[in-house]
N, C-alpha and C positions, 0 to 999 in steps of 0.2 A: 325360968331356968337360964343359966348361962349357956349360950351357943358357942361363943368363942372369945378369946382374949388375944390382943395383939399389942406389941410395943415396938417402937422404932426410935433410934437415936441418929441424929444427923449433925454433922459438923457444919456450923453456920458458914464458915469461910468457903467450904466446898460449894455451897449453894451460890454464894457470891461469885465464885470463879466460873461456875457454869452459866450463870446469867450474863456475866461480862463477856464470855466467849460466844454464847449462842443467842443472847438477847431475847427478842420477841418470839423467835422460833421455839425456844425452850419454854418460855412462860406460857404461850398459847397452847402448847401441847399438854402441859401439866395442870394448869390452873384455869379456872373460869374467869371471865372478864371482871366479875364482882370481886373475886379473890385478889386479882392483880391490882385493881383500884384500891381496895382496902389496904393491902400491904404497902403500896407506894404512897399512901397518905400518912404513913408512919415515919418517924424520925429515921429509923433504921429499918428499911423494908425487908432486909435479909433475915432478920430474926423471925418476922411473921411468915415469910416464904418458907423458911426452914421448918418451922413447927407444922405448917400446913402440909408440906411434903411428908414429914414424918407421920402426920395423922393419916394421910392416904395410904402410906405403906403399912401402918399399924392396922388399918381397916382390912387391907388385903390379907394380912396375917391372921386376923380374927376370923375371917371368912374361911381360911384354910386352903386357899388357892383352888377352890372347887370350880371356879369359872374364871375366864379371863375378864378383867374389869378395866374399863377406860378410867384413867385418873380424872377425867372431866365429868364422869358420871357421879362423882362425889365432890361436894363443896363444903368447905369449913366456913361456917357462919357464926356470928356471935349474937346471943340474946342481948337485949338492952342492958342487962346487968353485966355484960362482958363475958358471961359463961359461953364457951364454944360448943357447937353441936355440928353434926354432920347431916347435910341435906343430900339425899340420894335421888338419882334420876336414871333414865334409860335402862340398860340391861341390869345394872346394880339394883335398881328399884324392883324390877320384876323378880330377880333372884331372892331378894329379902322377903318379898311378899310370898313367894312359893315356899320358902323355908319357914315361914311363920315368925320371922325375926321382926319384933315390934319395938325394940328399943336399942339405941346405940349411945353408950356413955363415953364421953371424950374428955381427956385431961391433957393439957398442953403445958410445957414449961421450957424455959431456956435459962442457961447460966453460962456466962462468959463465952465459951467456944462452941457449945452444943445446945441443940434443941431436942426435946423428947416429946413423944406422944404415946398415950395409952388409950386403947379402945376396948370396951367390953360390950359384947352383943348379947341381947336377951331374946329368947324364943319362948313360945308358949309350951313347948314340950321338951322333955329332957333329951339330950343328945347322946348320952352314953354313960356308963358307969364303969368303975374299976373293978 
């Protein structure tokens, strides 16, 4: 059953401006070391940073703000095929386990000025009905 759905849209230039202003301080507060390395291995790291930031925000929305979550407790990783997925750790991992959330589907995209992410969380039991 679907536990929650979240979507987030980020202006890529905004991410670039924040990184240029705050540098490592911002990057290390929001992203894991592996995420930072991956993004800066790309021709335009700000595209990858933007969609990863959007993915983290979309995951928080899919959870429904039930708990405070550290952005570093979630990591956007890619399978060998390139398909992105979310790796959870810390308090986020404990929350997902407690709620019986066993799947997180992630879709990322960017076009010109914007990056977007959509997250769908799956749980073993239904969350509610209309």
